[in-house]
N, C-alpha and C positions, 0 to 999 in steps of 0.2 A: 691146289686149293679150290674148294668148291664155293661158288658165290651163287646166291639165290636172287633171281630177278623178280621184279614185281609181276603179278599176273597181268596179261594183256587186258586193257579196258575195251569194252564194246564200243564200236564207233557210234558217235552221236548222230541222231537223225538229222537230216539236212534241215536248215532253218527255212521256214516259210517266208514269203515276201513280207517285209515290214517287221519281222521279228529279229531281235538282236541275238546273235549266237551266244550260248553260255560259255563262260570262261572258267577254267578250273581254278579253284581256290588254292592259295599257297599253303604249303604244309604248316601245320600248327607249330608255334614256337614252344620251346621247352617251358614247362610250367614254372620252374624256379631255377634261377641261375646259381652257380656255385658261389659260396661266400668268398669275398675278397679279403685276404689277411690285412690287418691294420698295419699301415706302414710304420716302420721304426724311425726314430729320430736319427738324423745324420750322425755317422761316426761311431756310435756305441749302441750295442744291443743290451737292454737291461737283463739282468739275471732273472731266472724263473722265480726265485724267491723274493725279488725286489718288488716292493709295493709302491704305489703312487698315491699320495694323499693330496687332496685339493681343498684349499680355502676359497670358497666361492666369492663372486663379486659382491653379493649382498651381505657378506659376513664381516664383522669387525670384532677382533679379539684384542682385549686389553686387560691389564692387571698389573699390580705391583710385583716386580721380580718375575714376570712371566717368561717362560721358556718353552718353546715347541721343539721337540727332539724326535727325529725319525731316522731309522737306519736305511730307509729307501729314498724315494724322490718326493720332494715337497713342492707343490705348485701353488703360488700365492696369487690369487685373482682379486682378493679383497684387501683388508687393512689389518695389520698386526702391529700392536704396540708392545713390543717385547723382543726377546732374542730368538733367533731361528737357527737351528742346527740340523744337518742332515748329510746324507751321502751326496745328493744333488739337490740344489735349491734353484727354482726358477721363479722369478718375480715378473709376472706378465705386465703388459702395458697398463692394465687397470689396477695392478697391485701396488701396495706401499708397505714398507716395513720401517718402523721407527724403533731402532734397536740394532743389535749386532747380528750380522749374517755370517755363518761359519759352515762351510761345506767343502768337500773335495772339488766339486764343480759348481760354480755360481754363475747363473745367467740372469742379467738384470735388463728388463725391458721397461720397467716402471720406475718407481722411486724408492730410494733408501736414504734414511737419515740416521747414520751410525757407521761404525767400522765394518769392513768386509774382509773376511779371511777365506782364502781358497787356493788350491793348487792351480786350478784354471778358473780365471774370472773373465767374464765377457760382458761388456756394456753395449747394448744395442742402440741403434739410432733412436733419439727422443727419450732415452733413459736419463735419470737424474740421480746422482750420488753426492751426498754431502757427508764426507767422512774419509778416513784413511783406508787405503786398500793394500792389504798384505797378500802377496801372490808369488807364484813361480812363473806363471804365464798370464799376461794381461792383454786383452783385445778391446779396443775402444773404437766403435764405429763412428763415422762422421755424423754429427748431429747430436751426439751424446753430451751430457753436461756432467762434469766431474769437478767438485770443489773439495780438495783435500790433498793428502800426500800419497804418492805411490811408493810402496816399499817392496822391493823384490827380495825374496828369501832364497838363499842359496840351497838350503836343505828343505826340499819339498815335504819331507816327512813331518816337519814341525807345523805344517799348515793343515794337516789332516786332523779333523776333530775326533776326540775320543768319545764316541757316542755312548758307550757303555757307562763311562764315568759321569758324563753329563746327565744321562737319564737317571742314574742311581742317586746322584747327589743333588740334582736339580740345579746345578751350576754350570754356566758356560765358561770354557777356558778363557782366561784373559789373553789379550794380545801378547805374544812373546812367550806364552806358557808352553811347555813341552807336552807331548802326549802323556796322558795319565795325570796331569796336574790340573786341577780345577780351582777356580777362584771361588771365594765366598759369594753367595748370592748377592746380586746388586739390585738396588731399587731403581725403578724407572721414574719415580716421582722426584722432582727437584727438592733439594733441601730448603727449608724455610729461610727467608732472608733475615739477617740479624736485625733486632729491633734498634732503632736509633737511640743513641745515648742522650740522656737528659741532663741538663745542668741545673743545679739548684741555687 
């Protein structure tokens, strides 16, 4: 193998008294470094076709009978007053959902006021859930707050949301409904209180 050596450098003239000898400059650094691939979340690599949707911290979504449905991953950094369905739902420490959360994988770092359904449900430290959790696998970190009932489902298939039906009908499946069965749209506004009876 042939290697090419650098041409010899001419010797430097001797330094005169009181003059600092010249020092060779280090070789120039590469102009641009190679891009580093974005690290994947632990455990699962998302499919190429899977999308990630983000509800930002400064965003509040509300409405009567509101449902957000995605076939990919939904990350909630803001506030949602409605039902949330997806393949994976992550509610960050700044996120809050007032309504039902239904996904194959649910990670809660923030707050949920409503029922949670998922094959894998994880409550991080400092998370807060007020409602029942239907799951096949449930992890609760120390420091999490959970006020409700934990219901383990033997058939994990019943916990997977039918996202096609939910998106087409605009209805989130009720707790205990099987795949393909969607409930009638529900209203998030409370029913008016009955007026007091008057006696004559």
